[in-house]
C-alpha positions as CSV (number, residue, x, y, z in Angstrom):
1,M,115.8,124.5,113.5
2,R,112.6,123.1,112.9
3,T,110.7,120.1,115.5
4,P,109.4,116.9,113.6
5,K,105.8,118.2,114.6
6,D,106.4,121.6,113.4
7,R,107.5,119.9,109.8
8,I,104.4,117.5,109.8
9,R,102.5,120.1,110.2
10,H,104.1,122.3,107.5
11,S,103.1,119.4,105.5
12,L,99.7,119.2,106.7
13,L,98.7,122.6,106.0
14,Y,101.1,123.2,103.1
15,E,98.8,120.4,101.2
16,L,95.8,121.4,102.8
17,F,96.6,124.9,101.4
18,L,97.4,124.1,98.0
19,L,94.3,121.7,97.9
20,G,92.2,124.9,98.6
21,I,93.6,126.6,96.0
22,T,93.8,124.4,93.1
23,V,90.0,122.8,93.5
24,P,87.8,125.9,93.0
25,L,90.5,127.0,90.7
26,G,90.5,123.6,88.5
27,A,86.9,122.9,89.1
28,S,86.2,126.9,87.4
29,V,88.7,126.7,84.4
30,L,88.0,122.9,83.5
31,N,84.3,123.4,84.2
32,E,84.2,120.3,86.6
33,S,82.9,119.7,90.0
34,A,84.9,120.1,92.9
35,A,84.7,116.5,94.1
36,K,86.0,115.5,90.9
37,I,88.8,117.9,90.5
38,G,89.4,117.0,94.4
39,I,90.0,112.9,93.7
40,M,92.6,114.3,91.2
41,S,94.0,116.5,92.9
42,L,94.5,113.6,95.7
43,V,95.5,111.1,92.8
44,V,97.9,113.9,91.5
45,S,99.6,115.1,94.7
46,L,100.1,111.4,95.8
47,V,101.6,110.5,92.9
48,A,104.3,113.0,93.1
49,M,104.4,112.3,96.8
50,I,105.4,108.7,95.6
51,W,107.6,109.6,92.4
52,N,109.4,112.2,94.3
53,Y,110.7,109.3,96.4
54,L,111.8,107.3,93.9
55,Y,113.0,109.5,91.3
56,N,115.1,111.2,94.5
57,Y,116.4,107.9,94.9
58,G,117.3,106.3,91.6
59,F,119.5,110.0,90.8
60,D,121.4,109.9,94.1
61,K,122.5,105.8,93.4
62,M,122.9,106.9,89.3
63,L,125.6,109.5,90.7
64,L,127.3,106.9,92.4
65,T,127.3,104.5,89.9
66,L,128.8,107.2,87.9
67,N,131.5,108.1,90.6
68,Y,129.8,112.1,90.4
69,P,130.4,113.6,94.3
70,L,126.4,113.3,96.0
71,Y,127.0,117.0,97.2
72,P,127.4,119.5,97.1
73,R,125.5,120.1,94.0
74,T,126.8,122.5,91.6
75,L,123.5,124.8,90.1
76,L,123.7,122.9,86.8
77,L,123.1,119.2,88.8
78,R,120.4,121.1,90.3
79,T,118.6,122.0,87.0
80,I,118.7,119.0,85.8
81,H,118.0,116.9,88.7
82,A,114.3,119.1,88.6
83,L,114.1,119.5,85.1
84,L,114.3,115.4,84.5
85,F,112.0,115.3,87.7
86,E,108.9,117.4,86.5
87,G,109.5,115.8,83.1
88,G,109.4,112.3,84.9
89,L,105.7,113.6,87.0
90,L,104.6,114.9,83.4
91,F,104.9,111.6,81.6
92,V,103.0,110.0,84.6
93,T,100.5,112.6,85.5
94,I,99.4,113.3,81.8
95,P,97.8,110.6,81.4
96,A,95.9,110.4,84.9
97,L,94.8,113.4,83.8
98,M,93.2,112.4,80.5
99,C,91.6,109.7,82.0
100,L,90.7,111.5,85.2
101,L,88.9,114.1,83.6
102,N,88.4,112.5,79.8
103,L,91.0,115.7,78.2
104,S,93.2,115.6,75.1
105,F,96.6,115.1,75.3
106,L,96.7,119.1,74.7
107,Q,94.4,119.7,77.6
108,A,96.1,117.8,79.7
109,L,99.6,119.0,79.0
110,A,98.2,122.9,79.6
111,V,96.4,121.5,82.7
112,D,100.1,120.4,83.9
113,I,102.3,123.1,82.8
114,G,99.4,125.9,84.5
115,F,100.2,123.4,87.8
116,L,103.8,124.0,86.9
117,I,103.6,127.5,87.1
118,L,101.2,128.0,89.8
119,V,102.6,125.5,92.4
120,P,106.5,127.1,92.9
121,I,104.8,130.4,93.4
122,Y,102.4,128.8,95.9
123,T,105.3,127.0,97.2
124,L,107.0,130.4,97.6
125,I,104.7,132.4,99.0
126,Y,103.2,129.2,101.0
127,N,107.2,129.0,102.9
128,W,107.2,132.8,103.8
129,G,103.6,133.4,105.5
130,Y,105.1,130.1,107.2
131,D,107.7,131.2,108.0
132,I,105.6,134.5,109.4
133,A,103.2,132.7,111.3
134,F,105.2,129.9,113.2
135,P,109.0,131.4,113.5
136,A,111.7,128.4,113.9
137,L,113.3,128.5,117.2
138,V,117.0,129.9,116.2
139,S,119.4,127.8,118.4
140,V,123.3,129.2,118.9
141,R,126.0,126.0,119.1
């Protein structure tokens, strides 16, 4: 099991490395300054963290209201959960991208879809690398 300190390091490095990838990539693809893309990336990251908290709280409350068990969660429920989460995030981030980067709706949608493709791949590679660089201490009970 990982310690709280390790979890904080994991989260901070995750965000820093993700910014290190998305800022130069976004600046290049969108022909914008790194500073502008950096600000946009920080805004989107903050919005995603807030949305994550609110969405998961609301999703669990909805399941309780419907007398649906919170756990175990089936693959179908996890899929619905993920799709609704990403759909809700798109609803918020597309207007933000349109305003911050002066993009059309379709351009902002394309940028967001790019992130939806990039981030899970990055997450898989990052977590795999993190486990190699910082192995979790295993305790036997």
